[in-house]
C-alpha positions in Angstrom: -22.3 -21.2 -5.0 -21.5 -21.0 -1.2 -21.4 -17.9 0.9 -20.0 -17.7 4.4 -20.9 -14.9 6.8 -18.9 -14.0 9.8 -20.6 -12.0 12.4 -18.1 -10.0 14.3 -20.4 -8.3 16.9 -20.8 -9.7 20.3 -24.5 -9.0 19.9 -25.8 -12.0 18.0 -29.0 -10.2 17.0 -27.4 -6.7 16.8 -27.5 -4.2 13.9 -24.8 -5.6 11.8 -26.1 -9.1 12.3 -29.6 -7.9 11.2 -28.3 -6.4 7.9 -26.2 -9.7 7.3 -29.2 -11.8 7.9 -31.1 -10.0 5.1 -28.1 -10.3 2.7 -27.9 -14.1 3.6 -31.6 -14.6 3.2 -31.5 -13.0 -0.3 -28.6 -15.0 -1.3 -30.4 -18.2 -0.2 -33.4 -17.1 -2.4 -31.1 -16.8 -5.3 -29.9 -20.4 -4.7 -26.6 -19.9 -2.9 -25.7 -22.2 0.0 -25.3 -20.0 3.0 -23.8 -20.3 6.3 -23.6 -17.6 9.1 -21.1 -18.0 11.9 -21.2 -15.9 15.1 -17.6 -15.5 16.0 -18.4 -14.4 19.6 -19.8 -17.9 20.4 -16.3 -19.5 19.5 -13.3 -19.9 21.6 -10.2 -18.9 19.6 -6.9 -16.8 19.8 -5.6 -14.3 17.4 -2.5 -15.1 15.3 0.4 -16.3 17.5 3.1 -15.3 14.9 4.4 -18.8 15.0 5.0 -18.7 11.1 4.2 -22.4 10.9 2.0 -21.5 8.0 5.2 -20.1 6.2 7.4 -23.0 7.2 5.8 -26.1 5.9 2.2 -26.0 7.1 -0.4 -25.0 4.5 -3.0 -23.9 6.9 -3.1 -22.4 10.4 -1.9 -24.9 13.1 -3.6 -23.3 16.1 -6.0 -25.9 17.1 -9.2 -24.0 18.3 -12.7 -23.1 17.1 -11.4 -20.9 14.3 -9.8 -23.9 12.4 -13.0 -25.0 10.7 -14.0 -21.5 10.1 -10.9 -20.8 8.2 -11.4 -23.9 6.1 -15.1 -23.0 5.4 -14.0 -19.5 4.3 -11.2 -21.1 2.1 -13.8 -23.2 0.4 -16.5 -20.6 0.1 -17.1 -18.7 -3.2 -17.7 -15.5 -1.2 -17.3 -14.3 2.3 -19.4 -11.4 4.2 -17.7 -9.8 7.1 -20.2 -8.1 9.4 -19.3 -5.9 12.3 -20.1 -3.0 14.4 -17.4 -0.3 14.5 -15.6 -0.3 17.9 -13.0 2.3 18.7 -12.5 3.1 14.9 -12.2 -0.5 13.7 -14.0 -3.8 13.4 -14.7 -5.7 16.6 -11.8 -7.6 18.3 -13.7 -10.9 17.4 -13.5 -10.1 13.7 -10.0 -8.7 13.8 -8.7 -11.8 15.4 -10.2 -13.9 12.5 -8.7 -11.5 9.9 -5.3 -11.8 11.5 -5.6 -15.6 11.3 -6.2 -15.4 7.6 -2.4 -14.7 7.4 -2.3 -18.6 6.8 -3.8 -18.0 3.3 -0.6 -16.3 2.3 2.3 -18.6 0.9 5.9 -18.4 2.2 7.6 -15.3 0.9 4.3 -13.8 0.0 5.6 -10.3 -0.1 8.0 -10.9 -3.1 5.9 -13.4 -5.3 3.1 -12.8 -7.7 1.2 -15.9 -6.8 1.1 -15.0 -3.0 -2.2 -16.6 -2.1 -3.1 -20.3 -1.3 -6.7 -19.5 -2.2 -8.4 -19.9 -5.6 -8.7 -16.4 -7.1 -11.9 -14.6 -7.9 -13.9 -15.1 -4.8 -16.3 -12.4 -3.8 -16.0 -10.4 -0.4 -18.3 -8.0 1.2 -18.1 -6.0 4.4 -21.1 -4.6 6.5 -20.0 -2.0 8.9 -22.5 -0.3 11.3 -21.2 2.7 13.3 -22.7 5.0 15.9 -20.8 8.0 14.6 -22.9 9.9 11.9 -20.0 11.4 10.1 -19.2 9.5 6.9 -15.5 10.6 7.0 -15.1 9.0 10.5 -13.6 5.5 10.1 -13.9 5.5 6.4 -10.5 3.9 6.3 -11.7 0.5 7.7 -13.0 -1.0 4.4 -10.1 0.0 2.2 -7.6 -1.5 4.7 -9.1 -4.9 4.9 -10.2 -5.0 1.3 -6.5 -4.5 0.4 -5.6 -7.8 2.2 -8.5 -9.7 0.8 -7.5 -8.5 -2.8 -4.1 -9.9 -1.9 -5.6 -13.2 -1.2 -7.1 -13.1 -4.7 -10.6 -11.9 -3.9 -12.3 -9.7 -6.3 -12.6 -6.1 -5.3 -14.9 -6.0 -2.4 -18.2 -4.4 -1.7 -19.1 -2.2 1.4 -22.4 -1.6 3.0 -22.1 1.0 5.7 -24.6 2.4 8.2 -23.9 5.6 10.0 -25.4 7.0 13.0 -26.8 3.8 14.3 -26.3 3.0 17.9 -29.5 1.7 19.2 -30.6 -1.9 18.8 -32.8 -2.5 15.8 -32.1 1.0 14.4 -31.1 -0.7 11.1 -34.7 -1.9 10.5 -35.7 1.7 10.1 -33.0 2.3 7.4 -34.5 1.2 4.2 -31.2 1.9 2.4 -29.5 -0.8 4.5 -32.1 -3.5 3.9 -32.2 -2.7 0.3 -28.5 -2.5 0.1 -28.2 -6.0 1.7 -30.4 -7.5 -0.9 -28.5 -5.7 -3.8 -25.2 -6.9 -2.3 -26.3 -10.5 -2.2 -27.3 -10.2 -5.9 -23.8 -8.9 -6.7 -22.2 -11.8 -4.7 -24.4 -14.6 -6.2 
């Protein structure tokens, strides 16, 4: 089993990355091959709406640092998306990756039952850490992206969400997040 974790925060050792590290460490203990990629360290662009992936190309044709990441996620058994919540959504770094996953959909994906180029049954999890303490605020983030990952053939996703966390290392004081990360790893493996 292989799990790829994508860190969306520009803070390589920030709160979402800390929770993701706990998840990945537990997954490794359980025997999974794990790889964590900090998206902020890469040079890439968002989807360019070129539609090459719908007109003959099986993968995204943009040649940048995201090409191998898209392939690693394609080959992985599960993906973990970890992000801070910025302005009511995932970070721009993670959103650009998600937009580029458009290449996982086949031509005329909207009208066919076999719309994904990915093997079905992969696992997906999202770690979201937000400063706002209200659980209703930004509760729409996970369902929105889980919809797309289900479209790709991923099993229904898992969410681990931290609320009212804005200071660096605040997550280490929240046992429910550290315990939740370990439990989530066990579900994915």
